C-alpha positions as CSV (number, residue, x, y, z in Angstrom):
1,M,0.0,0.0,0.2
2,T,2.5,2.6,-1.0
3,G,2.2,5.9,-3.8
4,R,-0.5,8.1,-3.9
5,G,-0.4,9.7,-7.3
6,P,-3.4,9.8,-9.5
7,G,-2.4,6.8,-11.8
8,R,-3.4,4.3,-8.6
9,H,-6.8,6.4,-8.6
10,R,-7.6,5.7,-12.0
11,K,-7.0,1.9,-11.6
12,A,-9.2,2.0,-8.2
13,L,-11.8,3.3,-10.5
14,V,-11.0,0.7,-13.7
15,F,-11.1,-1.8,-11.2
16,L,-14.9,-0.9,-9.5
17,S,-16.2,-2.1,-12.8
18,R,-15.6,-5.6,-11.0
19,P,-18.4,-6.4,-8.8
20,D,-15.8,-9.0,-6.1
21,K,-13.8,-5.8,-5.8
22,Q,-15.9,-2.6,-5.8
23,R,-15.8,-2.4,-2.1
24,L,-12.2,-3.2,-1.5
25,C,-10.9,-0.7,-4.4
26,L,-13.9,1.8,-2.8
27,F,-12.0,1.9,0.5
28,Y,-9.0,2.3,-1.2
29,L,-9.6,5.3,-3.0
30,I,-11.3,6.7,0.3
31,F,-8.1,6.3,2.0
32,F,-5.7,7.9,-0.8
33,N,-7.9,11.0,-1.7
34,P,-11.2,10.9,0.1
35,R,-11.6,14.6,-1.1
36,A,-11.1,13.9,-4.7
37,F,-13.1,10.7,-4.8
38,I,-16.5,12.9,-3.3
39,Q,-15.9,15.3,-6.0
40,S,-16.2,12.6,-8.5
41,I,-18.3,9.7,-7.3
42,N,-22.0,10.2,-7.8
43,H,-23.2,9.2,-4.8
44,R,-26.0,7.0,-6.2
45,I,-23.4,5.0,-7.4
46,L,-21.8,5.4,-3.9
47,D,-24.7,4.2,-2.5
48,K,-25.4,1.0,-4.4
49,L,-21.7,-0.5,-3.6
50,L,-22.3,0.9,0.4
51,Q,-24.8,-2.6,0.4
52,C,-22.5,-4.9,-1.0
53,P,-22.8,-7.7,1.9
54,L,-19.5,-9.2,0.7
55,I,-17.3,-6.4,1.7
56,L,-16.5,-7.5,5.3
57,A,-15.2,-10.8,4.4
58,L,-13.0,-8.7,1.5
59,V,-11.3,-6.4,3.9
60,V,-10.8,-9.0,6.3
61,V,-9.3,-11.1,4.2
62,D,-7.3,-7.7,3.4
63,L,-6.7,-6.9,7.3
64,V,-5.7,-10.8,7.8
65,G,-2.7,-10.3,4.4
66,G,-1.3,-7.2,5.5
67,L,-0.6,-8.9,8.8
68,F,1.0,-11.6,7.2
69,S,2.6,-10.4,4.2
70,E,4.1,-7.0,5.7
71,G,3.8,-7.3,9.8
72,K,2.1,-5.5,11.8
73,H,2.5,-2.4,10.2
74,G,0.6,-3.2,7.0
75,F,-1.7,-4.5,9.7
76,L,-2.0,-1.1,11.3
77,E,-2.0,0.3,8.3
78,C,-4.9,-2.1,7.4
79,L,-6.9,-2.0,10.2
80,F,-7.0,2.3,10.0
81,L,-8.4,1.4,6.5
82,L,-11.3,-0.1,7.4
83,A,-12.4,1.8,10.4
84,W,-12.0,5.0,7.8
85,A,-14.1,2.7,5.4
86,V,-17.0,1.9,8.2
87,G,-16.5,5.5,9.4
88,F,-17.3,7.0,6.4
89,E,-20.7,5.3,5.2
90,S,-22.0,6.9,8.4
91,F,-21.3,10.0,7.4
92,F,-22.8,9.5,3.6
93,E,-25.6,8.3,5.3
94,T,-26.1,11.5,7.3
95,S,-25.0,13.8,4.6
96,F,-25.6,12.3,1.2
97,R,-28.3,10.0,1.3
98,Q,-31.4,12.9,1.8
99,S,-29.4,15.0,-0.3
100,D,-32.2,16.3,-2.4
101,T,-34.2,17.4,0.2
102,P,-33.4,20.9,1.5
103,A,-32.2,21.8,4.8
104,P,-35.3,23.1,6.8
105,Q,-37.7,20.1,5.4
106,Q,-34.4,17.1,6.4
107,K,-34.4,18.5,9.8
108,A,-38.5,18.7,10.3
109,A,-38.5,15.2,8.9
110,A,-35.7,13.8,11.4
111,A,-37.0,15.1,14.1
112,A,-41.0,13.5,12.9
113,A,-39.3,10.5,12.4
114,A,-37.6,10.0,15.6
115,V,-40.5,11.0,17.8
116,Q,-42.0,8.1,15.9
117,K,-39.3,5.6,16.7
118,R,-38.9,6.5,20.4
119,K,-43.0,5.9,20.4
120,A,-42.8,2.6,18.3
121,E,-39.9,0.8,19.6
122,D,-37.1,0.3,22.7
123,W,-35.4,3.0,21.6
124,Y,-31.9,3.7,22.0
125,E,-29.5,5.9,21.0
126,D,-26.6,5.0,18.4
127,D,-23.3,6.3,18.4
128,D,-21.4,6.8,15.3
129,R,-18.3,8.9,17.1
130,F,-14.9,7.6,15.0
131,W,-13.8,6.0,18.0
132,T,-16.4,3.6,18.6
133,V,-16.5,2.6,14.9
134,I,-12.9,1.2,15.5
135,L,-13.9,-0.3,18.2
136,S,-16.5,-2.5,16.7
137,V,-14.5,-3.0,13.2
138,F,-11.7,-4.2,15.7
139,R,-14.5,-6.2,17.2
140,I,-15.3,-7.9,14.5
141,V,-12.2,-8.3,13.4
142,V,-11.3,-10.6,16.9
143,C,-14.9,-12.5,15.7
144,F,-13.9,-13.4,12.8
145,L,-10.9,-14.6,14.2
146,A,-11.5,-16.5,17.1
147,M,-14.2,-18.6,15.3
148,M,-11.9,-19.2,12.8
149,V,-9.6,-21.0,15.7
150,T,-12.8,-22.5,17.5
151,T,-14.6,-23.8,14.5
152,A,-10.9,-25.6,13.9
153,L,-10.2,-27.0,17.0
154,W,-13.8,-28.4,17.1
155,A,-13.1,-30.3,14.1
156,V,-10.3,-32.1,14.7
157,V,-12.7,-33.6,17.9
158,M,-15.5,-34.6,15.6
159,V,-13.1,-36.5,13.4
160,V,-11.6,-38.2,16.2
161,L,-15.1,-39.2,17.1
162,L,-16.4,-40.2,13.9
163,P,-17.6,-43.7,15.3
164,W,-19.6,-41.9,18.6
165,P,-22.5,-40.0,16.4
166,Y,-24.4,-38.6,19.8
167,E,-21.0,-37.6,21.0
168,R,-20.7,-35.7,18.4
169,V,-23.8,-33.8,19.3
170,R,-22.9,-33.4,22.3
171,Q,-19.3,-31.6,21.4
172,G,-21.4,-29.2,19.0
173,N,-23.0,-28.3,22.1
174,L,-19.9,-27.5,23.4
175,Y,-18.8,-25.8,20.4
176,G,-21.7,-23.5,20.4
177,H,-22.1,-22.7,23.8
178,V,-18.3,-21.7,24.2
179,T,-18.2,-19.9,20.6
180,G,-21.3,-18.3,20.9
181,R,-20.8,-16.9,24.7
182,M,-16.9,-16.1,23.3
183,L,-18.6,-14.2,20.2
184,M,-21.5,-12.1,22.3
185,W,-18.8,-11.2,24.1
186,I,-16.2,-10.0,22.2
187,L,-18.8,-7.9,20.4
188,G,-20.0,-6.5,24.2
189,N,-23.5,-6.1,23.7
190,P,-25.7,-5.6,26.8
191,I,-28.1,-8.7,27.2
192,T,-30.7,-9.9,29.6
193,I,-32.2,-13.1,29.8
194,E,-35.3,-13.8,31.3
195,G,-37.0,-17.4,31.9
196,S,-33.8,-19.0,32.1
197,E,-35.9,-21.9,34.5
198,Y,-37.4,-23.4,31.3
199,A,-34.1,-22.9,29.5
200,N,-33.0,-26.9,30.2
201,T,-36.1,-28.1,29.1
202,R,-36.1,-30.9,26.3
203,G,-38.4,-30.0,23.7
204,I,-38.6,-28.3,20.3
205,Y,-37.2,-24.4,20.6
206,I,-38.4,-22.2,18.7
207,C,-36.5,-18.4,18.0
208,N,-37.7,-15.9,15.9
209,H,-35.0,-14.6,13.3
210,A,-34.1,-10.9,12.6
211,S,-30.4,-10.9,13.1
212,P,-27.1,-13.3,12.6
213,L,-26.4,-12.3,16.4
214,D,-29.4,-14.3,16.9
215,I,-27.4,-17.4,15.2
216,F,-25.0,-16.7,17.8
217,L,-27.4,-16.4,20.7
218,V,-29.1,-20.1,20.4
219,M,-25.7,-21.6,19.2
220,W,-24.8,-20.4,23.3
221,L,-28.2,-20.9,24.9
222,T,-29.8,-24.3,24.2
223,P,-28.9,-27.4,26.2
224,T,-26.8,-29.9,25.6
225,G,-28.6,-32.7,23.5
226,T,-30.0,-30.2,21.5
227,V,-29.8,-30.5,17.3
228,G,-30.2,-27.5,14.5
229,I,-31.8,-28.3,11.4
230,A,-30.8,-26.3,8.4
231,K,-30.9,-26.7,4.8
232,K,-28.7,-29.7,3.2
233,E,-26.8,-26.6,1.4
234,I,-25.1,-25.6,4.7
235,I,-22.3,-27.7,4.0
236,W,-21.2,-25.2,1.2
237,Y,-21.0,-22.6,3.8
238,P,-17.0,-22.7,4.5
239,L,-15.2,-24.4,7.9
240,F,-18.9,-23.3,9.7
241,G,-20.9,-25.6,7.2
242,Q,-18.4,-28.7,7.8
243,L,-18.5,-28.6,11.1
244,Y,-22.5,-28.3,11.2
245,V,-22.0,-31.8,9.4
246,L,-19.6,-33.5,11.5
247,S,-21.8,-32.3,15.2
248,N,-24.5,-34.6,13.3
249,H,-27.3,-32.3,13.1
250,L,-29.6,-32.4,10.9
251,R,-30.1,-31.2,7.1
252,I,-33.8,-31.4,5.4
253,D,-34.7,-30.7,1.7
254,R,-36.4,-27.5,1.2
255,S,-36.6,-28.1,-3.2
256,N,-40.2,-29.1,-2.8
257,P,-43.2,-29.4,-0.4
258,M,-43.4,-33.3,-0.2
259,A,-39.2,-33.8,0.0
260,A,-39.8,-31.4,2.9
261,I,-42.9,-33.4,4.7
262,E,-41.2,-36.1,4.4
263,S,-37.2,-34.3,5.7
264,M,-39.5,-33.2,8.6
265,K,-41.1,-36.7,9.5
266,E,-37.3,-38.3,9.9
267,V,-35.9,-34.8,12.1
268,A,-39.2,-36.0,14.1
269,R,-38.7,-39.5,14.6
270,A,-34.3,-39.0,15.0
271,I,-34.9,-36.5,18.1
272,V,-37.1,-38.9,19.5
273,R,-35.0,-42.3,18.8
274,N,-32.1,-40.4,20.0
275,K,-33.7,-38.7,23.2
276,L,-32.7,-35.2,21.7
277,S,-33.6,-31.4,21.5
278,L,-34.2,-29.2,18.8
279,I,-34.0,-26.1,17.7
280,I,-35.5,-24.0,14.9
281,F,-36.3,-20.6,12.8
282,P,-40.4,-21.3,12.6
283,E,-40.3,-18.0,10.2
284,G,-37.8,-20.5,7.7
285,T,-35.9,-17.4,6.8
286,R,-34.3,-14.0,8.5
287,S,-36.3,-11.1,8.4
288,K,-34.9,-8.1,6.4
289,T,-37.1,-5.5,8.8
290,G,-36.6,-7.1,12.2
291,R,-41.0,-7.5,12.0
292,L,-41.8,-10.6,12.7
293,L,-42.7,-13.3,9.3
294,P,-45.8,-15.5,9.0
295,F,-44.6,-19.1,10.7
296,K,-43.8,-22.0,8.8
297,K,-45.9,-25.5,9.5
298,G,-42.5,-27.6,10.0
299,F,-42.6,-27.2,13.7
300,V,-45.8,-27.9,14.6
301,H,-45.6,-31.1,12.2
302,I,-42.6,-32.5,14.0
303,A,-44.6,-31.7,17.5
304,L,-46.9,-33.9,16.3
305,Q,-44.7,-36.6,15.6
306,S,-42.7,-36.2,18.8
307,K,-45.3,-35.2,21.5
308,L,-42.1,-32.7,22.7
309,P,-43.4,-29.1,24.5
310,I,-42.4,-26.2,22.4
311,V,-40.5,-23.8,24.0
312,P,-40.8,-20.2,22.4
313,M,-37.2,-17.9,22.9
314,V,-38.1,-14.1,21.9
315,L,-35.4,-12.3,21.1
316,T,-35.4,-8.3,21.1
317,G,-33.0,-5.8,19.8
318,T,-30.5,-7.9,17.7
319,H,-32.2,-6.1,14.5
320,L,-31.1,-3.1,16.3
321,A,-27.4,-4.4,17.2
322,W,-26.7,-5.6,13.5
323,K,-28.1,-3.6,10.9
324,K,-29.1,-4.9,7.3
325,N,-26.4,-3.9,4.9
326,S,-24.3,-2.8,7.9
327,L,-20.7,-3.1,8.5
328,R,-20.5,-2.9,12.0
329,V,-22.1,-4.5,14.9
330,R,-24.0,-1.6,17.8
331,P,-24.4,-1.4,20.6
332,A,-27.7,-1.7,21.2
333,P,-29.0,-4.2,24.4
334,L,-30.6,-7.3,23.3
335,T,-33.1,-9.5,25.4
336,V,-33.8,-13.3,25.4
337,K,-37.0,-14.5,27.2
338,Y,-38.1,-17.9,27.4
339,L,-41.6,-18.6,27.6
340,L,-43.6,-21.1,29.3
341,P,-43.1,-24.7,27.8
342,I,-46.2,-25.1,25.8
343,K,-47.7,-28.8,25.9
344,T,-48.0,-30.5,22.6
345,D,-49.2,-34.7,23.4
346,D,-52.8,-33.4,22.8
347,W,-52.5,-31.5,19.6
348,E,-54.4,-33.2,16.7
349,A,-53.6,-33.5,12.9
350,D,-56.3,-31.2,12.0
351,K,-55.8,-28.3,13.8
352,I,-52.6,-27.7,12.4
353,N,-53.1,-24.2,11.0
354,E,-54.6,-23.1,14.6
355,Y,-52.0,-23.9,16.3
356,V,-49.1,-22.2,14.5
357,E,-51.2,-18.7,14.5
358,M,-51.9,-19.6,18.2
359,V,-48.0,-19.6,18.1
360,H,-47.6,-16.5,16.3
361,D,-50.1,-14.7,18.0
362,L,-47.9,-15.5,21.2
363,Y,-44.9,-13.9,19.5
364,V,-46.4,-10.8,18.8
365,N,-47.7,-10.1,22.1
366,H,-44.2,-10.6,23.7
367,L,-42.5,-8.3,20.5
368,P,-42.1,-4.8,20.6
369,E,-44.2,-2.7,18.6
370,S,-40.9,-2.0,16.0
371,Q,-40.7,-5.9,16.1
372,K,-44.7,-6.9,15.4
373,P,-45.3,-7.6,12.2
374,L,-47.8,-4.8,10.3
375,N,-50.8,-6.3,9.7
376,S,-50.4,-7.5,13.4
377,D,-53.5,-4.7,14.0
C-alpha cells in the first residue's frame, strides 16, 4: 500500500467495474484521496456500492493479508483503512442520502422520525463517533479470527469422534456454548435473559430470526443434547458448514414441499429415537426489517410426531444491533426471553393451522412494536 499518485486512483476506478472488487477498491480510493473521490463519484453510485454484503469478508481477508505479508505495520495500516471506510459510511448516510431534500425539511423530517421511533420501539441512541466505529471494527475482526480458531479445533475433535454420533452432538453443543458466548462477549452488547428456568427443558425450541446475532445466541443458550435443523446446502458454507455436518445436526431438503414434509418426519423420528431437543427458526428465513414474519408449519409437524413441548425463545434488539447492509455491530441492548413451554401431547393433526396461528400470536404479544408484523393490528 504505497504510492498516492493519480495513476493509482484511475486504476481503482477501473477495478470498480468488477463486482468482486468494488467495495475493496472503493475503500482504497477513499483512503488515498477522500476529497477527490467525493467530488468525482456520483453519490447514488456510491450508495449502491455501500450495500454490498461481501465487503466485510473482503476487507477482513485484506486485513489478515496485511498482517502476514507486511507484519504489524501492514496490519495497523489495513485496520486504519477499514475504520476509515466504516466511518465514511456513517458520514455518507447522514450527509448524502437525503441531499435532494432542503435542509429545513430534512431537520423537520428527522425530528418527526425520531419521535415516532421512540414511540414505536425500545429505542436506544446510536453512537457513530469515530472511536466507537474503530472499536466495532476491531471487535468484528477479533470475532472472525476467534471463530476460525474454535471451528478448526472442534473440527479435529469431531473427526476423532466419527464412530460416536451422539458424542458429536454433545461436542457440537459445547462448541456452540463456547463460541456463541465468546462472540457475544467480544461484541459487548448488554444481554438480559428472562425465563431461564425453562432453558433446560427437553423440547422443540423455536426462535424469531432478525439478525446473524440470533445464531450466536441460540448456539450459546440452547441446552446440551440439542440439534439444529438447516437446509441441506449448509454443507457448502466454509468451515462452519462442514462442522455442522460433523456435529451430526440435521438437514432438510427444501427443494419441494413433499420432500420437506418427509424430511420433517425424519427429523421427528431422529430426535425421539436419540432423546434430543431441537432448535428451529419457525419463520424459515431471516426477517429483513426485524418484524416478525409468518410462521411455517414445520415445527408443528415435528411437535405432532414427537409430542415434545414447544419452548418459545423471544429475541429482541438484535435487528438494531446488526442492521441490514451495515458493516458493524452496534451496542444495542438485547433480550432473550424463554416463555412457558407449550404442551403438545394432545395436539391433533387437523388443527395445524390453528396451532401455528396460536404460537405466532404469542410472539406478537411479547415483541416490541418495532418487531411486530405491520398487519398485526
